N, C-alpha and C positions, 0 to 999 in steps of 0.2 A: 504494499500499500504506499502510495506516495503522498506525503503531506505537503500541500502548497499552502500559500497564505490564506486562500479562501476557506480551506478546510479547517485551519487553526481559528479563523474567525468564527465559523460555525460552531466549533467546540466551545470557544469562549462565550458566544451568545447563549448557547444551551446551558452551560454551567452557571452564567449569570442569572438566567431565568429560573433555574432549579434553585439557586441560593435565595432568590426573591421569594419564591413560593414558600420556602423553608422559613424564611423570616416572617412571612405573613402567618403561617401556621403557628408559629411560636407566639406571636403577638396577640392573636386571637384565641389561644388556647385558654380553656376555662381555669386550668390550674394556675395560670398567672394572673387572673383577674384581681384577686385579692391584693397582690404585690402592686399591680399598677393603679388599683384604687387608692392605696395608701401613698404611693408616689404622687399622685394627682393632688392630694390634700397637702402635701408639703409646703407650698408657697403661702398657704393660709394659716399655717400653724403659728400660734402666738406664744410660744415658750420663752 
């Protein structure tokens, strides 16, 4: 198999898309909801 620049660009595009989908799945995971809710309240904390 010969790797030219277009093949490498395609691989990089697919890898970036898979990474993006992974970040979305992590961000919208229900097990992280409590941590994100707590972090969202930090600017309003009056300690």
